[in-house]
C-alpha positions as CSV (number, residue, x, y, z in Angstrom):
1,M,-176.1,50.1,96.7
2,R,-173.0,48.8,94.9
3,F,-172.3,48.0,91.3
4,D,-169.9,45.3,90.0
5,H,-168.6,44.5,93.5
6,R,-166.2,41.6,93.9
7,E,-167.4,40.4,97.3
8,D,-171.0,40.4,96.1
9,V,-170.3,38.3,93.1
10,I,-168.3,35.8,95.1
11,A,-171.2,35.5,97.6
12,L,-173.7,34.9,94.7
13,T,-171.6,32.1,93.3
14,P,-170.4,29.9,96.3
15,L,-170.5,26.6,94.4
16,W,-167.7,27.7,92.1
17,T,-164.3,26.5,93.6
18,G,-161.9,27.4,90.8
19,E,-160.2,30.6,89.7
20,R,-162.0,33.9,89.6
21,L,-161.6,37.1,87.5
22,P,-160.7,40.3,89.2
23,D,-164.3,41.3,89.5
24,G,-165.1,38.0,91.3
25,R,-166.8,36.2,88.5
26,P,-166.0,32.5,88.1
27,W,-163.3,31.9,85.4
28,V,-164.5,29.0,83.4
29,P,-161.4,27.9,81.5
30,D,-160.9,28.7,77.9
31,T,-160.7,25.0,77.0
32,V,-164.2,24.5,78.4
33,L,-165.6,27.5,76.5
34,E,-164.1,26.1,73.3
35,R,-165.7,22.7,73.8
36,I,-169.0,24.3,74.5
37,R,-168.8,26.1,71.1
38,H,-169.3,22.6,69.5
39,I,-172.3,21.3,71.4
40,T,-176.0,22.0,70.7
41,L,-178.2,24.0,73.0
42,E,-180.5,21.0,73.5
43,E,-177.5,18.9,74.6
44,A,-176.7,21.5,77.3
45,W,-180.3,22.0,78.3
46,G,-180.9,18.3,79.0
47,Y,-178.3,18.0,81.7
48,L,-179.3,21.3,83.4
49,W,-183.0,20.3,83.4
50,N,-182.3,17.0,85.0
51,E,-180.2,18.7,87.7
52,G,-183.1,21.0,88.6
53,Y,-182.0,24.1,86.6
54,Q,-185.2,24.5,84.7
55,F,-185.2,28.2,84.1
56,Q,-182.0,28.6,82.1
57,F,-183.3,28.9,78.5
58,Q,-185.0,31.7,76.6
59,G,-185.8,31.7,72.9
60,E,-187.4,34.3,70.6
61,F,-184.3,36.4,69.8
62,K,-183.2,38.1,66.7
63,Q,-179.5,37.9,65.7
64,T,-177.1,40.4,64.1
65,N,-175.0,37.5,62.7
66,P,-177.6,34.8,62.0
67,G,-176.3,31.3,62.6
68,K,-173.1,32.3,64.5
69,T,-172.8,30.6,67.9
70,L,-172.2,32.9,70.8
71,V,-170.2,31.6,73.8
72,G,-168.7,33.5,76.7
73,R,-168.7,34.4,80.3
74,A,-171.7,36.5,81.4
75,V,-171.4,40.1,82.6
76,T,-174.9,41.0,83.8
77,T,-176.9,44.2,84.1
78,S,-180.5,45.0,84.9
79,F,-182.8,48.0,84.3
80,V,-186.2,49.3,85.4
81,P,-188.4,52.0,83.9
82,L,-187.4,55.5,84.7
83,R,-188.2,57.0,88.1
84,P,-186.5,60.4,88.5
85,D,-185.4,60.2,92.1
86,L,-184.0,56.7,91.7
87,H,-182.2,57.7,88.4
88,N,-180.6,60.7,90.0
89,C,-179.5,58.7,93.0
90,T,-178.1,55.9,91.0
91,L,-176.3,58.0,88.4
92,D,-174.8,60.2,91.1
93,Y,-173.6,57.2,93.0
94,G,-171.9,55.7,90.0
95,H,-170.2,58.9,89.0
96,E,-169.2,60.3,92.5
97,K,-168.8,57.2,94.6
98,E,-167.4,54.7,92.0
99,G,-165.8,57.1,89.6
100,R,-167.7,55.8,86.5
101,K,-167.9,57.8,83.3
102,G,-170.8,58.3,80.9
103,Y,-174.1,56.5,80.9
104,Y,-175.1,53.2,82.4
105,N,-174.4,51.1,79.3
106,Q,-171.0,52.6,79.0
107,W,-170.2,51.7,82.6
108,V,-170.6,48.0,81.8
109,I,-169.0,47.9,78.4
110,D,-165.9,49.7,79.7
111,T,-165.2,46.7,82.0
112,L,-165.4,43.9,79.4
113,R,-162.6,41.5,78.7
114,E,-161.9,38.7,76.3
115,D,-164.7,36.1,75.8
116,D,-167.2,38.2,77.8
117,V,-170.9,38.4,76.9
118,V,-173.0,41.3,78.1
119,V,-176.4,40.0,79.4
120,V,-178.9,42.8,79.6
121,D,-182.3,42.8,81.1
122,L,-184.0,45.8,79.5
123,F,-187.5,44.5,80.3
124,D,-188.2,43.9,76.6
125,K,-188.0,47.6,75.8
126,I,-187.2,48.5,72.2
127,W,-188.4,52.1,71.7
128,K,-185.8,54.1,73.7
129,G,-184.5,50.8,74.8
130,T,-181.6,50.4,72.5
131,Y,-178.7,49.2,74.6
132,V,-176.1,49.4,71.9
133,G,-175.5,51.1,68.5
134,G,-172.6,51.1,66.2
135,N,-170.0,52.6,68.5
136,L,-170.7,50.5,71.6
137,S,-171.0,47.3,69.5
138,T,-167.6,48.1,68.0
139,A,-166.3,48.5,71.6
140,I,-167.8,45.1,72.6
141,A,-166.2,43.4,69.6
142,N,-162.9,45.0,70.3
143,R,-162.9,44.1,74.0
144,T,-164.4,40.6,73.9
145,K,-162.8,39.3,70.6
146,R,-165.3,36.4,70.2
147,G,-168.0,37.6,72.5
148,G,-171.1,39.8,72.1
149,A,-174.3,40.5,73.9
150,V,-177.7,39.1,74.9
151,I,-180.2,41.9,75.2
152,W,-183.8,41.5,76.4
153,G,-184.5,44.8,74.7
154,G,-183.4,46.7,71.6
155,I,-180.4,47.9,69.5
156,R,-179.9,50.6,67.0
157,D,-177.6,51.2,64.0
158,M,-178.3,47.7,62.6
159,E,-176.7,48.4,59.2
160,Q,-173.4,49.2,61.1
161,I,-173.6,46.4,63.6
162,V,-174.0,43.6,61.0
163,K,-170.7,44.6,59.4
164,I,-168.7,44.2,62.6
165,P,-166.8,40.9,62.3
166,N,-166.7,38.3,65.1
167,L,-169.7,39.8,66.9
168,Q,-173.0,38.3,67.8
169,V,-175.7,40.4,69.4
170,M,-178.9,38.6,70.3
171,H,-181.7,41.1,70.8
172,R,-185.5,41.6,70.6
173,G,-185.7,44.3,67.9
174,N,-184.2,47.5,66.6
175,D,-185.2,51.1,66.7
176,P,-183.5,54.4,65.7
177,T,-184.1,55.9,69.1
178,G,-181.3,56.0,71.7
179,I,-181.5,54.5,75.2
180,G,-183.6,56.5,77.6
181,D,-186.2,56.5,80.3
182,V,-184.5,53.7,82.2
183,V,-182.5,53.2,85.4
184,M,-179.8,50.6,85.9
185,T,-180.4,48.7,89.2
186,G,-177.9,45.9,88.8
187,F,-174.4,45.3,87.5
188,N,-173.0,41.8,87.9
189,G,-175.9,40.7,90.0
190,P,-178.8,38.3,89.2
191,C,-180.4,39.0,85.9
192,R,-183.7,37.9,84.4
193,I,-183.9,37.3,80.6
194,G,-187.4,36.4,79.8
195,Q,-188.1,33.2,81.7
196,A,-184.4,32.6,82.4
197,T,-182.1,33.5,85.2
198,C,-178.4,34.4,84.7
199,L,-175.7,35.0,87.2
200,P,-172.4,36.8,86.6
201,G,-169.8,34.3,85.3
202,D,-172.4,31.9,83.8
203,V,-171.4,30.5,80.4
204,V,-173.7,31.9,77.8
205,L,-174.5,29.6,74.8
206,G,-176.5,31.4,72.1
207,T,-177.6,29.6,69.0
208,I,-180.3,29.8,66.4
209,S,-182.5,28.0,69.0
210,G,-182.1,30.8,71.6
211,V,-179.9,31.3,74.7
212,I,-179.1,29.1,77.6
213,F,-177.2,30.2,80.7
214,I,-174.9,27.4,82.1
215,P,-174.0,27.9,85.8
216,A,-170.2,28.1,86.0
217,H,-169.9,25.2,88.5
218,L,-171.7,22.9,86.1
219,A,-170.1,24.0,82.9
220,E,-167.5,21.1,82.6
221,Q,-170.1,18.5,83.5
222,V,-172.6,20.0,81.0
223,V,-170.1,19.9,78.1
224,T,-168.9,16.4,79.0
225,R,-172.4,15.0,79.1
226,A,-173.2,16.8,75.9
227,E,-170.2,15.4,74.1
228,K,-171.1,11.9,75.3
229,S,-174.7,12.3,74.1
230,H,-173.4,13.6,70.7
231,I,-171.0,10.7,70.0
232,R,-173.5,8.2,71.2
233,D,-176.0,9.7,68.7
234,V,-173.4,9.3,65.9
235,F,-173.1,5.6,66.8
236,G,-176.8,5.1,67.3
237,F,-177.7,6.7,63.9
238,M,-175.2,4.4,62.2
239,R,-176.5,1.3,63.9
240,L,-180.1,2.3,63.0
241,R,-179.1,2.7,59.3
242,D,-177.5,-0.7,59.1
243,G,-180.4,-2.4,61.0
244,T,-178.3,-3.6,63.9
245,Y,-180.7,-2.1,66.5
246,T,-184.2,-0.9,66.6
247,T,-185.3,2.6,67.6
248,A,-186.8,1.1,70.8
249,Q,-183.3,-0.3,71.7
250,I,-181.5,2.9,70.9
251,D,-183.9,5.1,72.8
252,T,-183.9,3.2,76.0
253,A,-181.1,2.2,78.4
254,W,-178.5,0.3,76.5
255,T,-177.9,-3.3,77.4
256,L,-174.4,-4.5,78.3
257,P,-173.8,-6.0,74.8
258,M,-174.9,-2.7,73.2
259,M,-172.6,-0.7,75.5
260,E,-169.7,-2.9,74.8
261,D,-170.4,-2.7,71.0
262,F,-170.3,1.1,71.3
263,V,-167.1,1.3,73.4
264,D,-165.4,-1.0,70.8
265,W,-166.5,1.3,68.0
266,F,-165.5,4.4,70.0
267,K,-161.9,3.2,70.3
268,K,-161.6,2.6,66.5
269,A,-163.9,5.0,64.7
270,P,-162.4,8.1,63.0
271,E,-165.6,10.0,63.9
272,A,-164.8,9.5,67.6
273,Q,-161.1,10.5,67.6
274,A,-162.0,14.1,68.5
275,F,-163.6,12.9,71.7
276,S,-160.8,10.4,72.7
277,Y,-160.5,12.0,76.1
278,L,-163.9,10.8,77.1
279,T,-164.1,7.7,79.3
280,W,-167.0,5.2,79.6
281,E,-166.2,3.2,82.8
282,E,-169.3,4.6,84.6
283,E,-171.6,3.7,81.8
284,L,-170.2,0.2,81.5
285,K,-170.5,-0.3,85.2
286,E,-174.2,0.7,85.1
287,A,-174.8,-1.6,82.2
288,R,-173.1,-4.5,84.0
289,K,-175.2,-3.9,87.1
290,A,-178.4,-3.7,85.1
291,S,-177.4,-7.0,83.4
292,E,-176.7,-8.7,86.7
293,N,-180.0,-7.5,88.2
294,S,-181.9,-8.8,85.1
295,S,-180.3,-12.2,85.4
296,Q,-181.2,-12.4,89.1
297,V,-184.9,-11.6,88.3
298,R,-185.0,-14.3,85.6
299,L,-183.6,-16.9,88.2
């Protein structure tokens, strides 16, 4: 039994080849996190679904800061209902073997760093399942700066938490009781949130739609595909409004003339300047190949 162990985290995330944090979590660059703040949950979901990651989303959350997008690197923790012998063993191990102070939730929050998001599986427990109140939420905000928490369980001190700036806590409900009758069984290990699976270091994207956990090794591909989808939508909506193309044309694979029309617009349009780092050689190549295959069929 080990909590928050670097070698375990590295073993869980072998597809990540970049830098890592001291606890072993993948360090998705700040620049990628900032780009992810500007995409929609559905744009991220589409790429993950097509890559086979079909259990990354969970909806049905309440928010302490409605409408605020939550983005950060996951710090995971999991709980089970109280069993006295397991509780005593686990608590003693944390205190005596690992030198931790306080209760389970304090162990985790005391390790947070900038842009972290605590991801908590409290098995949807609200009564005596309140992972944070005013004090611990203040600590999360102070440590993470722009982060927060995703709690498959409850919170307390709602009137205090909603006044904390730059904090988003996504949760299942609130109750005045403190946390109790639970045992922490995981800290920076695999974590289940409803129907979704989160690993330490995943990029958390929380919106009014729910939460999606983006595997660290796919984060840059996800945001690039999402940005391409977004700017193509901007172009497509414009061409639909002016009657250049039909919905059938926009919603299917674009022909080579359509793709060339888009790339020409992309180079000049003010709306596209923020995405000038995106390239379209792959899409043009696919459109040319499809055009050549179509010509050969007609012959």
